[in-house]
C-alpha positions, 0 to 999 in steps of 0.5 A: 668120214670127211666133209667135202664142203668144208674140206674137214678131215679130207685129203685132196691129192692133185695130179697132172698127167705127164707130157706123154702122147698116148699110145697109137699117136704120132708125136709129129702130128700132135702137140700138147696144148694145156689141160681139160678141166680137172676131174675129182674122184673120191678114192679109198680112205687113208687113216679113216679120212676121205680122199679126193683125187683131183686129175687133170688130163692133158689136151692134145691137138693135131698140128694140121687140123686144129679141130682134132683133140685127143685125151687119154682114156680114163674109162677105168674109173667109174663115176661115184664109185666106192668100195662096199663095207664087205669088200673093204673088210675083205682086203684088210683081212688079206693084208693082215694074214702073213700066212698068204705069202708062204705059198 
């Protein structure tokens, strides 16, 4: 696999969150105020190369009480998670099985 330090044989994909306020918040009360620091997440490899996603979450601040900040919930991303070899092989095999669509 790739080397993160030298960025050799790695793909780096940088994503910025859209300027859309998270659900359950009123756009009249909050305003977009830039981004939090970029989070770097290792994702599933592409063509044998390591993939890193650099994600910047948008910062939202309350217009009246400027000490209140909110951000989108990315709790579905587990720190340092990777697929096991067995799960990876299973997923590759299911993608190659054309009969799975015949049902």
